[in-house]
C-alpha positions in Angstrom: 78.6 27.1 3.2 78.9 30.7 2.3 78.6 30.3 -1.5 76.2 32.3 -3.6 73.4 29.7 -3.7 73.6 28.5 -0.1 70.3 30.3 0.7 68.5 27.8 -1.6 68.8 25.2 1.1 66.3 27.1 3.1 66.1 27.9 6.7 65.1 24.4 7.8 68.2 22.7 6.3 70.4 21.0 8.9 74.2 20.7 8.4 75.0 17.0 8.8 78.8 17.2 8.4 81.7 17.4 6.0 81.8 14.5 3.6 83.7 12.7 0.9 82.5 10.2 -1.7 83.4 6.7 -0.7 84.4 5.8 -4.2 87.3 7.5 -6.0 85.6 7.3 -9.4 84.5 10.9 -10.0 85.9 14.0 -11.7 85.2 17.5 -10.5 85.7 20.3 -13.1 85.0 23.9 -13.4 85.0 26.6 -16.1 87.9 29.1 -16.1 86.1 31.7 -14.0 85.1 29.3 -11.3 81.3 29.8 -11.9 80.4 26.5 -13.4 81.4 23.5 -11.3 80.4 20.0 -12.4 80.8 16.4 -11.4 81.0 13.5 -13.8 81.8 9.8 -13.4 85.4 9.6 -14.5 86.2 7.5 -17.6 88.1 5.3 -17.1 87.0 5.0 -13.4 90.6 4.5 -12.4 91.3 8.2 -13.4 88.9 9.5 -10.8 89.2 10.6 -7.3 86.9 11.2 -4.3 84.9 14.4 -4.1 84.8 16.5 -0.9 81.9 18.6 0.2 79.2 19.0 2.8 76.0 17.1 3.5 72.8 18.8 4.6 69.4 17.3 5.6 66.7 19.0 3.5 63.1 18.3 2.8 61.8 16.7 -0.4 60.1 20.0 -1.2 63.5 21.8 -1.0 65.0 19.3 -3.3 62.2 19.4 -5.8 61.2 23.1 -5.6 64.6 24.8 -5.0 67.6 22.7 -5.7 66.4 20.6 -8.7 65.4 23.8 -10.7 68.7 25.5 -9.9 70.6 22.5 -11.3 68.3 21.9 -14.2 67.5 18.4 -13.0 67.0 16.0 -14.7 68.2 17.4 -18.1 71.2 19.6 -17.5 72.4 18.0 -14.2 71.0 14.8 -12.9 70.6 14.1 -9.2 71.9 10.7 -8.1 72.5 8.9 -4.8 76.2 8.2 -4.0 77.9 6.5 -1.1 79.7 9.0 1.2 81.7 9.1 4.4 80.4 11.8 6.7 82.6 13.3 9.5 80.6 14.8 12.3 82.3 17.3 14.6 86.0 17.8 15.0 87.2 15.6 12.1 88.1 12.6 14.4 88.1 9.2 12.6 85.8 7.8 15.2 83.2 10.4 14.1 83.1 9.1 10.6 80.1 7.2 9.4 79.0 5.7 6.0 75.9 7.2 4.5 74.5 8.2 1.1 73.7 11.6 -0.3 72.4 13.2 -3.4 75.0 14.6 -5.8 74.2 16.4 -9.1 76.1 15.1 -12.1 76.5 17.0 -15.4 74.1 15.3 -17.8 73.6 17.6 -20.8 75.1 16.0 -23.9 76.1 19.3 -25.5 77.9 20.5 -22.3 79.7 17.1 -21.9 80.9 17.3 -25.6 82.2 20.8 -25.0 84.0 19.7 -21.9 85.6 16.9 -23.8 86.5 19.1 -26.8 87.9 22.0 -24.8 89.5 20.6 -21.6 91.5 23.7 -21.1 88.3 25.7 -20.7 87.1 23.3 -17.9 90.1 22.5 -15.6 89.9 19.7 -13.2 89.6 20.7 -9.6 92.5 18.8 -8.1 91.7 16.9 -5.0 87.9 17.0 -5.8 87.2 19.9 -3.4 85.3 22.8 -4.9 86.1 24.9 -1.8 89.8 24.6 -2.6 89.6 27.1 -5.4 88.3 30.0 -3.2 
């Protein structure tokens, strides 16, 4: 919430809760000026971690007409379903539930090659939480 593209969720979007990926097989990176976050499946998977974020309920139209074009789906980023654990209200363990959510993964071959060739230009976001860098 509160980031520059949040408005793209639309007025009908409903906040479901804070969430983390169930599997610790992902890598979250960013460019040096914090304007280009990206998620990839970590290689090897044992080098990954869980990602932390928020889950919203949005319409198919919002996905297809607003979020997919923003992310360049399916060519630059690709939207994929992932298993998540959602925490509803207060952060109590009993409020956690398993679910699935869409997550956009960096897909563009040229961008992926650049990330691999210049890792210092795309630092890992430790802890997998994009909000931690603000």
